DSSP file (Angstrom, degrees, kcal/mol; ACC not computed):
  #  RESIDUE AA STRUCTURE BP1 BP2  ACC     N-H-->O    O-->H-N    N-H-->O    O-->H-N    TCO  KAPPA ALPHA  PHI   PSI    X-CA   Y-CA   Z-CA
    1    1 A M              0   0    0      0, 0.0     3,-0.1     0, 0.0     2,-0.0   0.000 360.0 360.0 360.0 139.6   34.6  -63.9 -148.9
    2    2 A G        -     0   0    0      1,-0.1     2,-0.3     3,-0.0     3,-0.0  -0.241 360.0 -97.5 -70.1 156.8   34.7  -60.4 -150.5
    3    3 A K        -     0   0    0      1,-0.1     2,-0.1    -2,-0.0    -1,-0.1  -0.584  42.3-112.2 -76.5 134.6   32.9  -59.5 -153.6
    4    4 A A        -     0   0    0     -2,-0.3     2,-0.3     1,-0.1    -1,-0.1  -0.439  29.3-129.4 -67.7 138.5   35.1  -59.7 -156.7
    5    5 A K        -     0   0    0     -2,-0.1     2,-0.5    -3,-0.0    -1,-0.1  -0.681  15.9-124.5 -89.5 140.9   35.8  -56.2 -158.3
    6    6 A M        -     0   0    0     -2,-0.3     2,-0.5     2,-0.0    -1,-0.0  -0.722  23.4-143.1 -85.0 134.8   35.2  -55.8 -162.0
    7    7 A I        -     0   0    0     -2,-0.5     2,-0.9     4,-0.0     3,-0.1  -0.869   2.7-149.1-102.1 126.6   38.3  -54.5 -163.8
    8    8 A N     >  -     0   0    0     -2,-0.5     4,-2.7     1,-0.2     5,-0.2  -0.834  13.2-167.2 -89.0  99.7   37.8  -52.1 -166.6
    9    9 A H  H  > S+     0   0    0     -2,-0.9     4,-2.8     1,-0.2     5,-0.2   0.823  82.9  56.4 -66.5 -31.6   40.9  -53.1 -168.8
   10   10 A E  H  > S+     0   0    0      2,-0.2     4,-1.7     1,-0.2    -1,-0.2   0.953 113.2  40.5 -64.1 -46.4   40.7  -49.9 -171.0
   11   11 A T  H  > S+     0   0    0      2,-0.2     4,-2.6     1,-0.2    -2,-0.2   0.920 116.0  51.4 -63.2 -46.8   40.9  -47.7 -168.0
   12   12 A S  H  X S+     0   0    0     -4,-2.7     4,-3.0     1,-0.2    -2,-0.2   0.896 109.3  49.6 -61.2 -41.4   43.6  -49.9 -166.4
   13   13 A L  H  X S+     0   0    0     -4,-2.8     4,-2.4     2,-0.2    -1,-0.2   0.882 111.2  48.6 -66.0 -38.6   45.7  -49.9 -169.5
   14   14 A R  H  X S+     0   0    0     -4,-1.7     4,-2.1    -5,-0.2    -2,-0.2   0.902 113.9  47.9 -66.6 -41.9   45.6  -46.2 -169.8
   15   15 A A  H  X S+     0   0    0     -4,-2.6     4,-2.7     2,-0.2    -2,-0.2   0.911 111.1  50.6 -63.9 -43.3   46.5  -45.9 -166.1
   16   16 A M  H  X S+     0   0    0     -4,-3.0     4,-2.8     2,-0.2     5,-0.2   0.930 111.0  47.9 -61.1 -47.6   49.3  -48.4 -166.5
   17   17 A G  H  X S+     0   0    0     -4,-2.4     4,-2.2     1,-0.2    -1,-0.2   0.900 112.9  48.5 -60.8 -42.4   50.8  -46.5 -169.5
   18   18 A W  H  X S+     0   0    0     -4,-2.1     4,-1.0     2,-0.2    -2,-0.2   0.935 113.3  47.0 -63.0 -48.2   50.6  -43.2 -167.7
   19   19 A C  H ><>S+     0   0    0     -4,-2.7     5,-3.3     1,-0.2     3,-0.7   0.922 111.4  49.9 -59.6 -46.7   52.2  -44.5 -164.5
   20   20 A I  H ><5S+     0   0    0     -4,-2.8     3,-1.7     1,-0.3    -1,-0.2   0.928 111.4  49.9 -60.9 -45.0   55.0  -46.3 -166.4
   21   21 A N  H 3<5S+     0   0    0     -4,-2.2    -1,-0.3     1,-0.3    -2,-0.2   0.697 111.9  49.7 -65.7 -16.9   55.8  -43.0 -168.3
   22   22 A N  T <<5S-     0   0    0     -4,-1.0    -1,-0.3    -3,-0.7    -2,-0.2   0.096 125.0 -97.0-111.7  20.7   55.7  -41.1 -165.1
   23   23 A G  T < 5S+     0   0    0     -3,-1.7    19,-3.3     1,-0.2     2,-0.6   0.659  82.7 126.0  81.4  16.7   58.1  -43.5 -163.1
   24   24 A I  E   < +A   41   0A   0     -5,-3.3     2,-0.4    17,-0.2    17,-0.2  -0.940  31.3 173.5-113.8 118.1   55.6  -45.6 -161.2
   25   25 A K  E     -A   40   0A   0     15,-2.2    15,-3.3    -2,-0.6     2,-0.4  -0.969  12.7-169.1-126.8 138.6   56.0  -49.4 -161.7
   26   26 A I  E     +A   39   0A   0     -2,-0.4    13,-0.2    13,-0.2    11,-0.0  -0.989  18.5 157.1-126.1 130.2   54.1  -52.2 -160.0
   27   27 A Y  E     -A   38   0A   0     11,-2.0    11,-2.6    -2,-0.4     2,-0.3  -0.981  38.4-103.2-152.4 160.6   55.2  -55.8 -160.2
   28   28 A P  E     -A   37   0A   0      0, 0.0     9,-0.2     0, 0.0     7,-0.0  -0.592  21.6-157.5 -88.3 145.8   54.9  -59.1 -158.4
   29   29 A L  E     -A   36   0A   0      7,-3.3     7,-2.8    -2,-0.3     2,-0.0  -0.990  27.1-118.4-119.3 123.3   57.8  -60.7 -156.3
   30   30 A P  E     +A   35   0A   0      0, 0.0     2,-0.3     0, 0.0     5,-0.2  -0.349  31.5 178.4 -63.0 138.1   57.6  -64.5 -155.8
   31   31 A K  E >   -A   34   0A   0      3,-3.3     3,-1.6     1,-0.2     2,-0.3  -0.723  63.8 -60.6-141.0  85.5   57.2  -65.5 -152.3
   32   32 A G  T 3  S-     0   0    0     -2,-0.3    -1,-0.2     1,-0.3     0, 0.0  -0.596 117.2 -22.4  70.4-131.4   56.9  -69.4 -152.1
   33   33 A S  T 3  S+     0   0    0     -2,-0.3    21,-0.3    -3,-0.1    -1,-0.3   0.286 134.4  66.2 -90.7   7.7   53.8  -70.3 -154.1
   34   34 A Y  E <  S-A   31   0A   0     -3,-1.6    -3,-3.3    19,-0.1     2,-0.4  -0.655  75.9-126.9-122.0 179.3   52.3  -66.8 -153.6
   35   35 A Y  E     -AB  30  52A   0     17,-2.2    17,-2.5    -5,-0.2     2,-0.4  -0.972   8.2-157.7-132.9 142.4   53.3  -63.3 -154.8
   36   36 A E  E     -AB  29  51A   0     -7,-2.8    -7,-3.3    -2,-0.4     2,-0.3  -0.925  24.8-126.5-113.4 144.1   53.9  -60.0 -152.9
   37   37 A L  E     -A   28   0A   0     13,-0.6    11,-2.7    -2,-0.4     2,-0.4  -0.708  17.7-162.1 -94.0 144.7   53.6  -56.7 -154.9
   38   38 A E  E     -AB  27  47A   0    -11,-2.6   -11,-2.0    -2,-0.3     2,-0.5  -0.991   3.9-155.7-125.7 135.0   56.2  -54.1 -155.0
   39   39 A I  E     -AB  26  46A   0      7,-3.3     7,-2.8    -2,-0.4     2,-0.7  -0.943   1.2-163.7-110.5 127.3   55.6  -50.5 -156.0
   40   40 A N  E     -AB  25  45A   0    -15,-3.3   -15,-2.2    -2,-0.5     2,-1.1  -0.909   8.5-176.7-108.8  99.5   58.4  -48.4 -157.4
   41   41 A D  E >  S-AB  24  44A   0      3,-2.5     3,-1.6    -2,-0.7   -17,-0.2  -0.763  74.7 -46.4-104.3  89.5   57.3  -44.8 -157.2
   42   42 A N  T 3  S-     0   0    0    -19,-3.3    -1,-0.2    -2,-1.1   -18,-0.1   0.863 123.0 -35.8  53.1  42.1   60.2  -43.0 -158.8
   43   43 A G  T 3  S+     0   0    0    -20,-0.3     2,-0.8     1,-0.2    -1,-0.3   0.187 113.1 115.3  98.7 -13.0   62.8  -44.8 -156.8
   44   44 A K  E <   -B   41   0A   0     -3,-1.6    -3,-2.5     2,-0.0     2,-0.5  -0.798  56.8-150.2 -90.1 112.6   60.7  -45.1 -153.6
   45   45 A L  E     -B   40   0A   0     -2,-0.8     2,-0.4    -5,-0.2    -5,-0.2  -0.714  16.6-178.4 -93.1 129.9   60.0  -48.8 -153.0
   46   46 A I  E     -B   39   0A   0     -7,-2.8    -7,-3.3    -2,-0.5     2,-0.4  -0.993  13.1-152.3-124.6 126.5   56.8  -49.9 -151.2
   47   47 A R  E     -B   38   0A   0     -2,-0.4    -9,-0.2    -9,-0.2    -2,-0.0  -0.833  15.5-136.0 -99.0 141.7   56.0  -53.6 -150.5
   48   48 A S  E     -     0   0A   0    -11,-2.7    -1,-0.1    -2,-0.4     3,-0.1   0.861  20.1-147.7 -62.0 -40.5   52.4  -54.6 -150.3
   49   49 A G  E     +     0   0A   0      1,-0.3     2,-0.3   -12,-0.3    -1,-0.1   0.323  69.9  91.9  80.9  -7.6   52.9  -56.7 -147.2
   50   50 A K  E    S-     0   0A   0    -13,-0.1   -13,-0.6     2,-0.0     2,-0.4  -0.853  70.5-134.7-114.6 157.3   50.1  -59.0 -148.4
   51   51 A T  E     -B   36   0A   0     -2,-0.3     2,-0.3   -15,-0.2   -15,-0.2  -0.846  16.9-162.6-110.8 150.3   50.5  -62.1 -150.6
   52   52 A Y  E     -B   35   0A   0    -17,-2.5   -17,-2.2    -2,-0.4     5,-0.0  -0.939  19.9-114.1-129.2 146.2   48.4  -63.0 -153.6
   53   53 A T    >>  -     0   0    0     -2,-0.3     4,-1.7   -19,-0.2     3,-0.6  -0.239  37.9-103.4 -70.7 170.8   47.7  -66.1 -155.5
   54   54 A A  T 34 S+     0   0    0    -21,-0.3     4,-0.4     1,-0.2    -1,-0.1   0.821 124.2  52.1 -64.2 -30.3   48.9  -66.5 -159.1
   55   55 A A  T 34 S+     0   0    0      1,-0.2     4,-0.3     2,-0.1    -1,-0.2   0.716 115.8  38.3 -77.5 -20.6   45.3  -65.9 -160.1
   56   56 A K  T <> S+     0   0    0     -3,-0.6     4,-1.7     2,-0.1    -2,-0.2   0.658  92.2  77.8-107.6 -19.6   44.8  -62.8 -158.1
   57   57 A W  H  X S+     0   0    0     -4,-1.7     4,-2.2     1,-0.2     5,-0.1   0.870  92.2  54.2 -66.2 -35.4   48.0  -60.7 -158.3
   58   58 A A  H  > S+     0   0    0     -4,-0.4     4,-2.3     1,-0.2    -1,-0.2   0.891 106.9  51.9 -66.9 -38.9   47.4  -59.3 -161.9
   59   59 A D  H  > S+     0   0    0     -4,-0.3     4,-2.5     1,-0.2    -1,-0.2   0.917 110.3  48.7 -62.0 -41.3   44.0  -58.0 -160.9
   60   60 A K  H  X S+     0   0    0     -4,-1.7     4,-2.7     2,-0.2    -2,-0.2   0.906 108.2  54.5 -66.7 -40.4   45.6  -56.2 -157.8
   61   61 A V  H  X S+     0   0    0     -4,-2.2     4,-2.8     2,-0.2     5,-0.2   0.949 109.4  47.2 -54.5 -51.8   48.3  -54.7 -160.1
   62   62 A Y  H  X S+     0   0    0     -4,-2.3     4,-2.3     1,-0.2    -2,-0.2   0.934 112.6  50.5 -54.1 -48.4   45.5  -53.2 -162.4
   63   63 A E  H  X S+     0   0    0     -4,-2.5     4,-2.3     1,-0.2    -2,-0.2   0.918 111.9  47.0 -62.5 -43.2   43.7  -51.9 -159.3
   64   64 A L  H  X S+     0   0    0     -4,-2.7     4,-2.5     2,-0.2     5,-0.2   0.910 110.0  51.6 -69.1 -41.5   46.9  -50.3 -158.0
   65   65 A Y  H  X S+     0   0    0     -4,-2.8     4,-2.3     1,-0.2    -1,-0.2   0.911 111.5  48.9 -58.4 -41.5   47.8  -48.7 -161.3
   66   66 A T  H  X S+     0   0    0     -4,-2.3     4,-2.6    -5,-0.2    -2,-0.2   0.903 109.9  52.0 -64.8 -42.6   44.3  -47.2 -161.5
   67   67 A Y  H  X S+     0   0    0     -4,-2.3     4,-2.2     2,-0.2    -2,-0.2   0.922 112.1  44.1 -60.7 -44.6   44.7  -45.9 -157.9
   68   68 A Y  H  X>S+     0   0    0     -4,-2.5     4,-2.9     2,-0.2     5,-0.5   0.893 113.4  51.4 -69.3 -37.9   48.0  -44.1 -158.6
   69   69 A Y  I  X>S+     0   0    0     -4,-2.3     4,-1.7    -5,-0.2     5,-0.8   0.947 113.5  44.8 -63.7 -47.2   46.7  -42.7 -162.0
   70   70 A D  I  X5S+     0   0    0     -4,-2.6     4,-0.7     3,-0.2     5,-0.3   0.897 116.4  47.2 -61.2 -41.9   43.6  -41.4 -160.2
   71   71 A R  I  X5S+     0   0    0     -4,-2.2     4,-0.8    -5,-0.2    -2,-0.2   0.939 125.8  24.7 -69.1 -49.1   45.7  -40.0 -157.3
   72   72 A Y  I  X5S+     0   0    0     -4,-2.9     4,-2.7     2,-0.2    -3,-0.2   0.928 122.2  49.3 -85.5 -49.7   48.4  -38.3 -159.4
   73   73 A Y  I  X<S+     0   0    0     -4,-1.7     4,-2.6    -5,-0.5     5,-0.2   0.913 110.5  51.3 -60.5 -43.4   46.8  -37.5 -162.8
   74   74 A S  H  X<S+     0   0    0     -5,-0.8     4,-2.2    -4,-0.7    -1,-0.2   0.926 112.2  46.0 -61.6 -45.1   43.7  -36.0 -161.2
   75   75 A N  H  X S+     0   0    0     -4,-0.8     4,-2.3    -5,-0.3    -1,-0.2   0.891 111.1  53.9 -61.5 -41.7   45.9  -33.6 -159.0
   76   76 A W  H  X S+     0   0    0     -4,-2.7     4,-2.0     1,-0.2    -2,-0.2   0.928 109.7  47.1 -60.6 -46.8   48.0  -32.8 -162.1
   77   77 A L  H  X S+     0   0    0     -4,-2.6     4,-2.7     1,-0.2     5,-0.2   0.909 109.7  53.9 -61.6 -43.4   44.9  -31.8 -164.1
   78   78 A Y  H  X S+     0   0    0     -4,-2.2     4,-2.8     1,-0.2     5,-0.3   0.924 107.7  49.8 -58.3 -45.7   43.6  -29.7 -161.2
   79   79 A V  H  X S+     0   0    0     -4,-2.3     4,-2.8     1,-0.2     5,-0.5   0.926 112.3  48.1 -59.7 -45.7   46.9  -27.8 -161.0
   80   80 A I  H  X>S+     0   0    0     -4,-2.0     4,-1.9     1,-0.2     5,-0.6   0.923 113.9  45.8 -62.6 -44.2   46.8  -27.1 -164.7
   81   81 A L  H  X5S+     0   0    0     -4,-2.7     4,-0.6     3,-0.2    -2,-0.2   0.905 119.5  40.2 -63.8 -44.2   43.2  -26.0 -164.6
   82   82 A V  H  <5S+     0   0    0     -4,-2.8    -2,-0.2    -5,-0.2    -3,-0.2   0.904 128.0  26.8 -77.7 -42.3   43.6  -23.8 -161.6
   83   83 A Y  H  <5S+     0   0    0     -4,-2.8    -3,-0.2    -5,-0.3    -2,-0.2   0.724 127.3  35.7 -97.2 -22.2   47.0  -22.2 -162.3
   84   84 A Y  H  <5       0   0    0     -4,-1.9    -3,-0.2    -5,-0.5    -2,-0.1   0.546 360.0 360.0-114.1  -9.2   47.4  -22.2 -166.1
   85   85 A L     <<       0   0    0     -4,-0.6    -3,-0.1    -5,-0.6    -4,-0.1   0.422 360.0 360.0-110.4 360.0   44.0  -21.5 -167.4
């Protein structure tokens, strides 16, 4: 069994707010007694393809919001620093 990841909720909430304000939404879809995650990246829908228990899907949502925040926000800051300063 894999090692559980520690979730930094302050960082996750900042990431979630930034993503939602920028058109990225992540939410669970019920699939029997499990959940599959769907990512709506400004209209582009992506299904996780994996199922999660009721106890695990929220942690994965936080993890994915943090991933998208790091991926897009970091690049956005880089562009500003390189081209505008």
